[in-house]
N, C-alpha and C positions, 0 to 999 in steps of 0.2 A: 323424605327430607332431601332438599337440594344439596348437591355436592358444592363445597366452597370453590369459587373460581380461582384457578391457579394463575399466577402472574407469569407472563412470558419472560424469557431470558432477555429479550430486547428491552422490555420495560424495566427489568431489574438493573440492566446496565445503564440505562438512561437515568434512573434514580441515583445510582452510584456516582455517575458523572456530575449530576446537579448537586448532590451532597458534597462531593469533592471540591467543586468550585466554591461553595458557600464556606466550607471549613477552611480551605486554603486561603481565601481572601480574608477571612476573620483572623487567622493567624498572622497574615501579612500586615494588615492594617492596625492590629492591636500591638504590634511590635514583639509578639511572643516568639518570633523566629530570629531574634537577635543572635549574632554569632556567639557560640559557647553556651547559650541558654539550654535548659533542660528540654524544651520543646524542639529546639533546633537539632540538638545532638541525638536525642533518643526517639523523637517522634518523626520529624521531617526527614532528617538524614539517617534515621535509624529504621523505625517501623515502616514508614511509607516507602522509603527507598528499597528496603529488603523485599517487601511484598510486591512492589511494582516490578523490580528487576527480575525476581523469580518468575513472575508471570510472563514477562517479555522473553526471558530465556527459554521458558517452556514452549512458547509459540515458535521461537526460532529453532528449537530442538525438532519440531515436527516438520519444518519446511522441506529439507532435503529429501528425507524418505517419502514424504507425501507427494512431492513433485515427481520423484523417480518412479514410484509405483503407479501413480495416477497417469503419468504421461506414457509409460509403457503400455498400460491398459488402454489409454486413449488412442494411441497409434494403432494398436491391434483392433480396437473397436471400430475405427474408421475403415480399416481393411483395404484401403485404396490409396495409393501414393498420389494420384492426381488430386483426390479430395484433400489429402493432407497438405499438398502444395497450395491449393486454393485457400485453405484456412490460414496458412502462413502468410501468403501474399496479402489477403484481405486484412488480417490483423495488423501487419506491418504498415500498410497504407493508411489505415484508419488511425493508428497511433501517431504516425508522423503528421497526418492532416490535422488532428485535434491539437497537437502540440504547437503547430504553426499558427493555427487560429487563436490558440490561447495566448501566445506571446504578442501577437498583433493586437488582440483585444486589450491586453494589459498596457501596451505602449500607448494606445489610443486614449485609455482612461487617464494615464499619467500625464500625457501631453495636454489633454483638455483641462485637467485640474491644475496644471502648473506647479506641482509639488516641488519643494526645495528652493524655489526662487526667493531670494532675499535672506536665506539662512547663511550663517557663518560656518565656514569649513574648518571646524576644530573638533577633535575627539580625543578622549583619554584611552580609547581602545585601539588596538592595532591588529592588523591581519596581513599575513604574508601568504600570497597565493601559492597553491600547490600546482605542480606541473602535471597536467592531465596526459594520459598516454596518447600517442598518435593514433589516428583512426585506423591506420594499417595494422598496428599492433593489436587493436581490439578485434579486428576480423581474424587475424592469425590466432589469437588466443581463445577464440570461440572453441577451437578443437583442443581438448585437454590432452596433455602429454601423460597425465596420470589421473584417470577418472576418480580414483579413491581420494587423492589429494584435493581434487576439485570439490568433492562432496564435503570433505573435512573443512575446507576454507569457505564453503558456501558460495562458490563461483557459479551463479545461477545460469548464465549463458552456456557454460561448459556442461553443467548438469543436464540442461535441456537438450543440448546437442547429443550427449551420450545416451540419454533415455530414448530419444527419437531413433537413434541408430540401432539401439537394442530392439525397439519395437519393430523396425523395418526388417531386421535380421530374423526375428521370430516369424514374421509373415513369410519370409523366404524359406525358412526351414519347414513350415507347414505343420502337419499333424503331429510330428515327432516332438514339437515344442509345446504340446497341449498342457502337459503337467507344469511346465514353466509358467505359462500364462495364467493357469489356474492359481499357482502360488502367488503370482503378482496381484491377481484379483483379490485373493485373501489378504495379502499384505496391504493393499489399498483400503480394504474394508476395516482392517485392524487400525490403520492410521486414522481413519475417520472417527472410529470409536475413541481413540486417544484425544482427538480434537474435542469430543464431547466431554471427556474427563477434565481437560484443561479449562474448557469454557464454563464448567460448573463454578469455578472460583472467580470468573470474570468480573462480576459486579463489585467485589471487594477490591480486586486488583485495579480496576478502572478508578475507583474511589481513591486509592492510594496514589496512583500515578497523577491524577488531576490535582489532588490536594497538595502534593509536593510541588508541582509546577506552579500552581497559583500562590502557594506560600512563599516561594522564592521570587516569582516575577511580579506579582501584584499588577497594578495598572499604572504605576508611577512613570515608568519609562514611556508608556504610550502617550503621555501628555507632551513629551518632548518631540516625539516623532509622529504626532497625531495625523498629519497629512499623509505621510507614507503608509501608515497602518490602515487608515480608512480607505485609501484608494486601492490598496492591494486586497483588502477584505471585500470591497465592493466588486472588484474585478473577478475575484475567486467565486463569489456568489453568482455573478452574472454568467460565468463560464459553466458553473455547475447546474444552475436552474434554467438557463436559456440555451446556451450553445450546445451542451451535451444532450439536453432533452429534445431540442430541435433535431439534432443529429440522429437520436434514437427514433424519433417519430418519422423522419424523412426516409431513413434507410431500412426501417423495420415495420413501421406502421403501428407499433405497440404503444400502449398507454404510458406516458411519462409519469403520471400521478401514481400508477400502480408500481412503477419502478422505484420511485422515490420512497414510497411507503415501505418497500421491502429491503432497501439498501441501507437504511439507517444504522443497523447493527454494525455493518462493516465500517461505516463512516466514523462511528464512535470509537471503534477499536483503532482505526488509523489515527484519529485525533489523539488518542491516549498514548499510543506507542511512538508516533511520529516516524513510523517505518513501514513502507509498503511491503518489504520482504517479510517482516514479522507478522503482517496481516494476511499473508497468503492463505494459511489454513482457514481463516474466517471467511475470506473472499471466496475460496473454492467451495466451501460448504454452502454459502449463501446463494451463489449463482446456480449451483446445481439443485439444491433442495428448495430454495425459495423462488428462484426465477425460472427454473425448469430447463436450464442449459445442460445438454448432454455432456457427460464427463469426457467424451472423446474430443470435444471442443474446448471445454473449460480447462482441461489438464494442460493444454498448450497456451491458450490465450491469457490465462491468469498469471502464471509465472513469467511469461514473456512480457506481459504488460508491466508487472512489478519491476522488471529489469530495465525496460527502455521507455515506458510511458511516463512522462514527467510534466503533465499539463500544469499542475500547480507550481512546480519548481520553475518552469519556463516563465510563468506569469510573474513570479518574484523577480526573475532576472530583468524582465521588461520594465517593471515599475522601479526597481532599484537603479537601473541604468539611467533612466530619465531623472530620478531623484538626485543621484550623485552628480550627473552632468549639470543640472541646474545649480546645485550648490557650488560647484567649482567653476561655473560660468563657461562650460564647454558646449558649443553648438554642434549637435550631432547631424542634423539635417536628414533628408530622406535617405540618402545613401547609408548614413550611420544606423538608422533604424532598420533598414533592410539587412544590414550586416548583423545586427543584433538578432533578428529573426532567424537568419541562416545559421548563425553560430549556435543559437539555443537548440535548434532542431538537430544539428550535427552532434552537439555535446550531449544531447539526451541519449544518443547511441554510444558516443565515444567515451563517456565517463561512467558507463553502467558498472555498478559494483564497487566504485571507488568510495571509500569512507568520506563523509562530509561532502557528498556529491553536489548539493545545492550551492555551497560556497566555492567549491572547485569550479563548477560551471560558470559561476558569476565572475570569478577571477579571470577565466579564459575570455569571457565577453568583454570585460573591462580592458584587458590587454589589447584586444583586437580593435577597439574603438578609441584607444588612447586615453582612457580614464585612469587616474591613480588607484592602484590596488588598495592602498591604505584607506580609501574612502569606504571600503566594506566595513571598517571598524565602527562607522557611524550607526550601522543598522544591526550590529551583532547583538546588542542588548535585547532586542525584540525578536530576534530570529527564531528562538526556540518556540515561542508561542505561535508565530506565523508558520513555522515548519509543521506544526501540528495541523494547522488548517489546510495547508497546501497538500499534505499527505492524504487528507480526507478527500480532496478533489482528485488526486492521482488515482486512488483506488476506485472512485466512482467512475472514472474514465475506463479503467480496466473492466469493470462490470458492464458498462455500456457497450464497449467493443465486443466483449464476449457474447452478449445477448444478440447484437446485430449479426455477428458472424454465424452464430448458431441458427438464427432465424433464416438467414440466406441459404444455409446448407440443409434446411429441413431437420435440424437437430435441436429444436426448441419445443418443449412440451407446453403448449398453450394453455392446457387445463391447469397446470401447475402455476404458470405465470399469472393467470387471471384469478386464481384462488387466493384471497387475502390471507387465509390461514395455512396455506401450504408451507410445510417445513418449519412451522412454529414449534418451539421447544421451551420448556420451563428451565432447562439447564440442570435438571435433577439427574443423578446417576442411577439408572435402573438396572438391577441385576436379575436376570431370569433364573429362577431356582431350577427349572427343568433343564435349561441349558447347562447350568453348573453341575447337575447330577450326571448328564450325558458326558461332559468333559471328564468328570472324575472317574467314570466307568472306563473311558478310553485310556486315561493315564494308568489306571489299575491293570487293565488288560495288557497294555504295553509293557509294564513292569513285570507282569507274570511271564510274558514271552521271553524276556531278557534273562530271567532267573534260571 
């Protein structure tokens, strides 16, 4: 008798997402989410919010220890500082290149469509721009004064710097540090198992996150800002399916179709959480187990990309700048557009780790080209939904760069990349009874020695 076919975790997550959209829109359009109603208080702001937030917190919980252990192992796995330097330079160059191309594409789409022309500049929303840190401070603050505090606060650039330094120091110590690196390897493996545990509840959490977002947002706001939304969505899709895939093909020669089929899981998680950092554990697992990128490369490129790679966010800035400029009748000209591109590329580095980074970066761009900061209030209503979409583009860029760099360094397993079923999982938590018995014996023996 044939075994029943098990549904993959990716399929479960996609089903959870689709069901969440349906349920959320139903609640929104039927008015069940009215303020103070039972559905609003106990379901949308109650059950959905609790489940969704718990899941996002669980993912964030994994980020720092996973990056720390993985990057230490990655540096030791590379075993050559010249190779490490090449990986860093290639990653940085590709991230900056794709960000510049992304915002140039977005501006071209927005100017061609002429969005915002003829609209009246009035809004009930307000936005006060936050002051972004100077670029000099960003470079200074890469080095943590207290690495423990950096880990507690989730300062990813500081954590990355410290982990790389630890890895280099281990290489310099040599054989005497063997037990240390073995411990780091075990720690890395344990963290990946924790990812498996958290991912087991992913379909339900994604359902809750999407249902809450759709129940609150609906599509009413989209009617008012339809031009802005459509242009940004089209620009994001163009960048994802054309620009990034052409970049992948040109620099690596790999199949874009195979890549797209394997990266869907990461895109869904990024869409649901609207956070590149929270998606790091999922991205790490996918690029290593599904795409075949060696951990020595992925451990650096993925957290680095989640910190500085903001293709989707940069595209939002380009479209929003043209949109608001047209509404207020401000002529930017070629010099203005070049300024926007330069500012977006610099801001993608300079505002790394700042809360509300997309709107912080946008306020910087507006100030530089002479647009009123309060114009951001016009697009605040739809920003949450679009933030979900641009985060999906951001993490796709992280995976593309990771794959290209790994291929160029000979650290990509082509058999894994070309195998459509490589790394597939059902999300079920499997406990090995033999391993459990072995561990129980070890614990018993340890207790006996201590008595």
